[in-house]
C-alpha positions, 0 to 999 in steps of 0.5 A: 710572819704568819706564825706570829700573827696566828699567835697574837690572834690566839692570845687575843681570843684567849684574853676575850674568853677569859674576860667574858668568863670573869664577867659572867661568873658572878651572875652564875653564882648569885643569879640575875640582878634584882630590880632597881626598887619596889614601891608598895602602898600599904595604906587604904587610900590612894597616893602619888609618889615621886621617886628620883635617884641621884648619883654623885650628889648631882646627876639624876639617873631616874625620875618617875611618878606613880599613882598607887591604889591601896595595896598596890605594888610597883617593881621597877627593873634595872635597865641594861645601861644601869647594869653597866654603869652601877659598878663604875660609879660606886654604890652610893646614891641618893633616893629622893621621895615625895609623897602627895606633894609633901616635903621630900624625904632624902636618903643615901643608899647603896645601889648595886647590881644585887642590892635593892631598896623597898619603899613602902607607904604606911600611915602616909609615911614613907619607909625605905628598907633594903635588901642585898642578895 
């Protein structure tokens, strides 16, 4: 009986090691996750920008307001929790941006572990570029 328990223990240990290895290999090959987003004020005046990220067309996962001076850049890192649920929810999400209380701009983006939107303000207009590692 003891021999069977030892075999089950070893098999479970091998499975845990294999799962751990498979979860870390992408990070070893590609590198650490990129930030959630970056915002840069390319104008010569101050701006207030609201950022809201929505998944599954209704669940807000992030909401923040920034007061940016000219040429200021803000980078928002992904939380550990977001690194866990981003692969589970699918990559599609909606970014809702509001600049200086103007009407909101809504854009569908892919938001994965190694994908990041770059939000820039140029001539009081929001531009969203995208990078994938």
